[in-house]
N, C-alpha and C positions, 0 to 999 in steps of 0.2 A: 300805376302811370296807364293809358288806352296807349294800344296799337292797334295798325289794322292789317290784314295783310295786303300782299300784293297780288300772288296768287296760288293756284291750288293745283296740284297735278295728280288725275291715278292714269294706272296702266290698267283696262279692263280689254271687253270686246262686245262683242253683242249676242252674248247668251241670255236666259234670263238670271244668270248670277249676276253678267256683267251689267245688265239694265239694274237691277234692283240697288248695284251698286252704285252707279251713275243716280238714280231717283234720290239716293240716299244721302248722295253730295250736296243735291241743289236742294234738298230739304232743309240740312245742316246751312246750306249757305243764306237761305230764304228764311228762316227762322231766327240768325245770325251765330249760331250754335261756333260757324265757321265764320271769322269776323272779315271778309269783303267788302259787303254792306252795313256792317253795321262794328262798331268797333269793340275792342274786346271787353268791355265794360257793357253792352248793349245798346249802344247811342248810332240811331240809325244815322247814315251820312248822307245827306243832302246830297243829288247831281250825281249820284253813280250807277252806270246799269253792268250788269253781267255782258260779256262776252265768251264764247266758248269756242276752243281753236281744238283741233284735230290733229294730231301727227303721228310720223312714226309707227307710222301702219306695215305689221309685219307678214300681209298679204292681201286677200281680198276681203271682201266685207264680214265673214266668219273667222280672221284671226283678229289678234290685239292690238290696241294702238292705246297713245297719250291720249286723254282727255286733257287741256289745259284751263280752268277758269279764271279770267281775271276779270278785274274793273275798268272801267273808263269813264272821266268824266263825259259831259253833253257836246261838248268840243273836240270831244277825239278824231270825229270823222272830217269834221275842218278844217285839224291840225292836218291830216295825213291828205286830204286835197292839196291842203296849202305847199306840205313835199313833193307831191306830184307834180305842180306847176312849176316848182322850180327846179325840177329834173333830178331832186335829192331820190323821189320815189315813181315807181314806176305805175301803171294804173292797167291794167287786162278787162277786154271786157270777154265773159263766158257766161253760156247761156247753159252748159253745164251736160251737152251732150258728146263730148268727145274731149276728154280729159286729157290725150297723149297729145294730139293736135293743142290744146291751148299750151301745154308745156314744151312744146314745139317753138312756137311763139315768144314764148318768154326765155328763150336762152338766144 
C-alpha cells in the first residue's frame, strides 16, 4: 500500500549545520526518499508543488525556528483567494520593510 506524507517539520537554525540539515531534507523530498511529491513506492504525484513555512522563531535570524515543508495542489492559491473573497480569510499586502507594522495591521 502506497502513502503520501502531508508535511514534514524540522527544528533548525541558520548555522552551517542547520543549513546542511535543510539542504538534506530538500534533497530527500526531491529524490522521493521523503514521500511528499512521490508516494512511498516512488511514484511521482502530478500536480503537487512544495511550499515551505517558517515559524516559532526563538529570537532573531541567529536563533532556531521550525521549517515545515508541505505540498499543495495547483489550485491551492486560487482556493485561498476564494476564501479571502468570501471573508473567511484576510489577505495583507506586505513589502517586507517593516514586519512590526504589518503585524499591527493584522490585529
